[in-house]
C-alpha positions in Angstrom: 78.1 101.3 82.7 80.4 104.1 84.0 82.0 103.5 87.4 82.9 106.6 89.3 86.4 106.5 90.8 88.0 108.2 93.8 91.5 109.7 93.7 92.6 110.4 97.2 95.5 113.0 97.0 97.9 112.9 100.0 101.0 114.9 100.7 104.0 112.9 101.5 107.5 113.8 102.9 109.2 110.9 100.9 107.6 109.6 97.7 110.0 106.6 97.5 109.5 105.5 101.1 105.7 105.8 100.6 105.9 103.7 97.4 107.7 101.0 99.3 105.3 101.2 102.2 102.2 100.7 100.0 103.7 98.0 97.8 104.5 96.1 101.1 100.8 96.3 101.8 100.1 94.5 98.5 99.1 97.5 96.3 100.7 98.3 93.0 102.2 101.5 91.7 100.9 102.7 88.3 104.1 103.9 86.5 102.0 105.7 83.9 100.9 108.3 86.4 103.9 108.3 88.7 106.9 110.6 88.6 109.8 111.4 91.0 107.4 113.6 93.0 104.2 111.6 92.7 103.2 107.9 93.2 100.0 106.6 91.9 98.9 103.7 94.2 96.2 101.4 92.8 94.1 100.2 95.7 91.3 98.8 93.5 89.7 99.4 90.1 87.9 102.4 91.5 90.2 103.7 94.3 93.6 105.4 93.7 95.8 107.1 96.2 98.0 109.8 94.7 101.0 110.3 97.0 102.4 113.7 96.2 105.6 115.2 97.4 104.8 118.3 99.4 106.0 120.8 96.8 103.9 119.0 94.1 100.9 118.8 96.4 101.2 122.6 96.9 100.7 123.0 93.1 97.0 122.0 93.7 96.1 124.2 96.6 96.6 127.6 98.1 95.8 126.3 101.6 98.5 125.4 104.1 99.3 121.7 103.9 98.4 119.9 107.1 101.0 118.2 109.2 99.3 114.9 109.2 101.5 113.7 112.1 99.8 116.3 114.3 96.5 117.1 112.6 93.8 114.8 111.3 93.0 116.0 107.8 91.0 113.0 106.6 90.1 109.5 107.7 90.3 107.0 104.9 88.3 103.9 105.3 88.8 100.8 103.2 86.5 97.7 103.2 87.8 94.2 103.7 86.3 90.9 102.7 86.7 89.3 106.2 87.9 90.0 109.8 91.1 88.1 108.9 91.7 90.4 105.9 91.3 93.4 108.3 93.9 92.0 110.6 96.2 91.0 107.7 96.3 94.5 106.2 96.8 96.4 109.4 99.5 93.9 110.5 101.3 94.4 107.2 101.0 98.2 107.6 102.6 98.0 111.0 105.4 95.6 109.8 106.1 98.1 106.9 106.6 101.0 109.4 103.1 102.2 110.0 101.6 102.7 113.4 98.5 100.9 114.7 95.8 103.2 115.9 93.1 102.9 118.6 91.6 99.7 119.8 90.0 97.0 117.7 86.4 98.0 117.0 84.3 94.8 117.2 80.5 95.2 117.1 79.8 91.6 116.0 78.4 92.6 112.5 81.2 95.1 112.0 84.9 94.7 112.8 87.6 97.3 112.2 91.2 98.4 113.0 93.2 101.4 111.8 96.8 102.5 111.2 98.7 105.6 110.3 101.0 105.5 107.2 104.5 106.9 107.2 103.2 110.4 106.9 100.6 110.1 109.7 97.6 109.7 107.3 94.9 107.6 109.1 93.6 104.5 107.3 90.7 102.5 108.7 90.0 98.9 107.5 86.5 97.6 108.1 84.7 94.3 107.6 80.9 94.3 107.7 78.7 91.2 107.8 77.0 91.1 104.4 73.7 90.0 106.0 73.8 93.1 108.3 74.5 95.4 105.3 71.5 93.9 103.3 69.3 94.8 106.2 
């Protein structure tokens, strides 16, 4: 059965620094789709982040590229298998040079934290109790 994928394309000021940041979070770089001005970060079998140097990103849009350190252009949310995995990923992001955002969101059945990557893109990491999701 076909599984639809998502490719999140994000502008980055420094492709090499972004590669290092995301590999420190435990993700891999797919060299087949990476170049000097683009990094293909494999988050899962169906989620890929394409980190594009700003000049390369501009090849795909006529719009002004948002300064993600000042403007929120997107909130990217990743699921985690447990509360501990939420904390682990956000803590690794901060240790790798990212910035923790906001307070912990703990609603009992749902737990989340967030961070900004090196370019200011906001990433949320959320765990949801499977029993609550099933209704």
